[in-house]
C-alpha positions, 0 to 999 in steps of 0.5 A: 634471426640474423641478429642473434647469429651475429650477436652469438659470433660477436660474443663467442670466446674466439670471436672478433673481440679476441686475439683468437679471432684476429691472429688466424684471420691475419694468418690467411695472408701467408696462405694467400701469398703461398697461393700467389707463389703457385705461378713462381717457377719451381726452382725459386721455391725454398724447401725450408720455407715450404717445409715450415709452412706445411709443418706449421699447418699440420701441427696447428690444425691438430692443436685447434681441434683440441683446445677449448673453445674450438677455433674453426678459423684457426683450423681452416687457415692451418689446413690451407697452410698445410695444403699450399705448403705440401703442394709447393713441396711437391712442385719442387720435388717433381722439378728437382728429381723427376723432370727432364731438365733435372736429368739433362743437368746431371748428364752435363756434369 
């Protein structure tokens, strides 16, 4: 049974013998790096970078569900990218517009 499942994965049109498998697999590195950046202070987060990560995740998540064959590896990595990008953007927005330090910085000016 396990052999037949592995053989089905190996021979799948989006399996390990194709770029459709390896591109999303290596794309996980971006999501992992973004997760590692959760420890980074919010003032070091870049709006353009995180907006690009979030938009890429949303757009390609949708695309991965309409192509044939359906590529669930591509879908899952892009959902992770959208999630981490949106979370980082929310941290940056909270820091820039809703934190106590932002209010004191404006008061000093």
